[in-house]
N, C-alpha and C positions, 0 to 999 in steps of 0.2 A: 540183761547181762548177769549171769549167775556169778555169785561170789561164794567160794567154798573155803571154809577154815578147817585146817587140819592141826590138831594139837598133839605134840609128840614130846617125849622126854628128850632132853638135849643129848647130843653125842653122835648123831648120824653124819656121815660125810656128805660133801656137796654132790657127789655122783648119785648117791642114794636119793637125795632130795630132788635132783633133776629127773630121775626116773619116776619118783612119786608124782611130781606135778605133771609129767607127761601122761602117765596112766590115768590120773584123776581127770585131767583136762579132756582126754579122749572119751572117757566114760560119760562125763557130764554132757559134753557136746553131743554125743550119740543119743543119750537118754532124753535130752531136751530138744533135740533136733535144732541145734544152734551151731554157729561157726566156732571153731576152737579159739579163735582170737577174741571172742566175746567172753570167754571163761577166765575168771581170776581165781587163783589159788593162793591163799595166805597160809603160811606155816608159822605156828606159834610153838616155840620151844620152851619146855618147862624144866626147871631144876628138880631133881628127885627129892630134894629137901623141902620142896613146896608142893608135893603131891602125895596124897595118902589114900589108901584103900583099906576099908575095914578097921579104921582107927590107928593104922600104923603107917608111918612115913615110908615111902618106897626106898629111900636110901638105907633105912634100917631093915626093911623087909627083904630087899633083893640085893643090896650092895650097890656101890657107886657105879660100876660098869655095866650093870644089867641092861640089856636092850641095845647096847652099842654093837657095831659091826663085829662079828666074830665072837660075841659074848652072849650068853643067853640062859645060863643055868641059874636057878634060884639058889642063893647061898644057904648053907646049912645053918640051922639055928642052934 
């Protein structure tokens, strides 16, 4: 029974998550030749204030809404 963990920044809507787990489930079931009902997908959502890359918090680097549905530009520094 495969267990897949996906870590994402908080902010995606439920329909996006439903799509994600469907696509991941199908891909894993196909790759491992197992039944889709054997695949478990866990979504861990992270606050941007608790996530950093290159020594800079994502909330500072990208802004609060970065990565949310309809938002995706890096904020100007």
